[in-house]
Structure formats: C-alpha cells, structure tokens
N, C-alpha and C positions, 0 to 999 in steps of 0.2 A: 803447682797450685792444685787444690783438691776440689773435685765436684763428685756428685753421685748420679748414677743412672736412676731411673724410676724404681728399679727393683732393689736399690740400696747398694749395688756393686760400685766400686770406685771408678770414676772417670778422671784419670790423671793426665796432666800434660806438664812439660818441663819448660819453665820460663827461659827465654833467651837460648833455646836449644841450639841455634846456629853457632853460638859461641864455643861449643865443645867439639864442633866438627874438626876432624883431623888431629884432635888431642888424645892423649892417653888418659882414659877415664877409669877411676876406681870407685866402686860403690860399697859402702859399709852398711850392711843390712842387719837388722835384728828381727828375728822371727820369734821373739820371746813371748809375744802376746797374739792370740788367735785373731784379735781385732785388726791387726796390721799385716797379717800374712799375705792376703790377696793383693793388698795395695802394693806391697814391696815386690811381689812377683810381677805385677804389672810394670813396675819401673825396670826390673831386671830384663824383661822382654823388650821394653821400649828403647833402652839406651843403645844396644848394638845396632839399631836401625838408623841412628842419627849420624852415620858416616864417621864414627870415631876411629882413631888409629888403632886403639886396642881397648879392650874392656876387661876389667878384673874385678872379681868379687873378693874383697879383702877378707871378709869374715861374715858368716851367717849361721844362725842357729835358732832352733825352736826352744831350747833350754840348755842348761849347762852340759847335759850329757846326751843330747839328741842331735844327730846330723841328718838333715833331710836328704832323700834320694830322689832325683828327678828322673821320671820315666816318660815314655811317649806311647800313644795309642797307635802310631803308624804301622807297627808290625801286625796288629790286629786288622787294620784296614787292608793291608796287603793280602793277608790270608783270605779275607772276604772277596776281594777283587778277583783273586785267582779261582774262586769258586763260580764266578759268573759264566754263563754259557757263551758270552762274547768277550771273555777275558783278553783274547788276543787283539781286540779292537778298542781297548780302553786307553784313553788319554787323560792324564792328570792336569787339571787347570788350577792355577793359583790366582786368587782375586787381586793380589798386589805383590810387589817385589818383596815385602816383608815376609809373607807366607812362603814365597819361593825360597828365600834365604834360609828359613827355619826348617823346611821339610823336603826340599828337592833331593838331597842326598839320601834320604830315607826311602824315596820312591823312584830311584834312578833306573829301575827296570822298565818303567813306562815312559812313553813320549810325553812331553809337557807343553802346556799352553800357559801364557802369562797374561793376565789382564792388568789394567791400571786405571786409576781415577784421574781424569784430566779436567781442567777448568775450561768451560765453554760459556763465555759470558759470565753471568752470576751463578751458574750452576756447576757442580762437579758431577761428571758423568763417567760411566765405565766404558772403556775402549779395549779392543784386543790389541795387546802390545806385541806379542810374538807367538808363533806356533800356528798350526793348522788343525782346526776341529772338524773340518768337513767330513761327513760320513762316519764319524767316530762316536763312541759312547764316552762322553766327557764327564769326569768326576771332579767337581770343585772341592778343594781341600783347604780347611782352615782350622785354627785351634779353638775358636769360640764364636758363638752366634748370639746376638741380642735380638734385634727386631727382624733380622734376615733381609733387610733391604739390599745390601750389597750382593748377597747371593742371588736374589731375584734379578738384579740388573745384570749380573754376570751371565745368568741363564739366558736372558734375552739376547745378549750380544753373541753368545755361543750359538744359539739357535739361528740367529740371523746370518752367521757365517757357516751354516750348513751342518751343525752337529746333529747326528742322528738321534741321540738321546743325551739328556743331561741329568746327572745325579750329584749328590753332595755328601760330604763327610765333615763333621765337626766333633772335636773331642768333648767340648763342654757346651751343651745346649741349654742356655739360660732361659731364653724366650720369655721375657717379662710381659705381663698383661696378655698372656695366651697368644703371643705373636706367631706361635707354631701353626695357628689356624690358617695362615696365609699359604701354607704348603700342603694342606690336606687335599687329597684328590676329590674333585667335585663331579657329579654326574653331568655328562655332556661337555666337560671342559676340553678345550682344544689341547691335544697332546703336546703341541709345541710349547705350551705354557707350563706344563706340569713336570715335576721332577720324577724321574723313573724310580730312584731310590733316594732316601735321605737317611744316612747312617749317623747315629749318635752313640756315645757311650753312656753308661749308667752313672756318670759322675754327678749328675744333677737329678736326684731322686724324684723330686716333684714333677719334673718334665717327663721322666720315664712313665710315671703314673698317668699323666695327662694324655700322652700320645699312644698309649697301649692300643694295639690292633687298629691303628689308623694309618692307612697308606698315604704317603710312601715311606713312612718311618719304620726303621728297623734298628733295634738296640744291640750294640756290641758290648758284651760285658767285660769290665776291667778286672774281674775277680781273679782270673788266672794270672794276669800280669802282676797284680799286686802280691799274690801268693809267691810267685817266682822271685819278685824283688825282695820279699821278706825271707826267702829261702825256706819256706814252710814245706 
C-alpha cells in the first residue's frame, strides 16, 4: 500500500508482511520511469528485513541498456572517523536491527551498540538493546533521516547510559519542513542534548544548501565515490 510523507517521498508498507516470513522471495522491479525509482528502492530495502529465507532481484533496469550500480557512503564515513582526535574511542550505534544488518560489516573495525524500538503501553520508545556506550564517542549510523525523531531518542538513551559524546551520520538527509533545525547548536544548550557532529552527504542538494555553516552539520561529498564508480 502506498502513502507519501509530507515532502512527497513514498511511505510504503507491505500488506500481510508476516505471510512471507521464512519464504523465498523474488522481487521483479522496473526502474524504467524516474517516478518509481525511489519507491522500488524502498521495497528492495524493506523485503530483506522481514525474515525471509532468501531474497532475489529477478530483474531490474532503468532502461533497455542501463544497469544501475549500487554504492555506499560508509567508506567515506570510515575515513572521516579515522581523522577524529578521539578515533580510538569511537563506537558505532545502530538505531535498529535493520540498520545493523545493512551496515555492520562495513564498519566492523569499530565496537558497536544496537538500539531498538519497543512498545511501552501505547508508545514505542527507544531502548539500548546491546553494547556499552559508557565513556565513548558514539556515532549513530543510518541510511536516511526524515524528521530526525529516532536519532534524537537514540541520543537521549546513549547519553543516559554514559556516552561521552554522541554524533550521527546519514547518507540521505531529507529533512522535510526544515526539521534539521532540531539539531542546530543553540547558545547555552546542555551539551548532553547536542550532537557533537552530524555528518550527511550531498545527495540531497537542498538540505546541503540549508545547513551550510551550521554546527553540528558537516557535509561529506559523494563526488569522488561516484567518479570511481563510473571509472572516470
């Protein structure tokens, strides 16, 4: 079933998702129209998280003679983390099991922490599932941010468990309705509530323009990775 977020990006969910648990799933995707590319990428990312026995992309294409190449921004993040003065004290935090499954092998040089959303009454709240953030510089890693609510809740939990500093990285910073304002450093703000760094890539040009020179944001350019992928 299809819905849209306020910024027009698709918000998809799969009806009767529990029925495919444990089954071998094949997804036939068509990338022939720009209007459906992001929607189908969302489905491709979602299906492996539903505890299927296997997941196969039978066929996918942008056009008759174009084959897409999927790359990741994680190597760029690793480079930046190794430049930090406290690089030997960095711990990677994943906001949920899905993020851990997607990225932990790409960041296996660092210790990890995993958070999870759990139901408490009528609310879903973030809890620390595993790992120890005490005294560490914890970097929350995910692929996309919209309102940023989950990141903020993760930051609170990590700080409550003794994290010395908390930063964040997302590849695609959508931030509809200027929700990035929630993260901008404010005069007199309690440092326990502020993100030390918030790294994003330049995949969303409007966001990059909006957050220019605003702490804690720092933009990591994808240009080099794209050039390498194209073998320029």
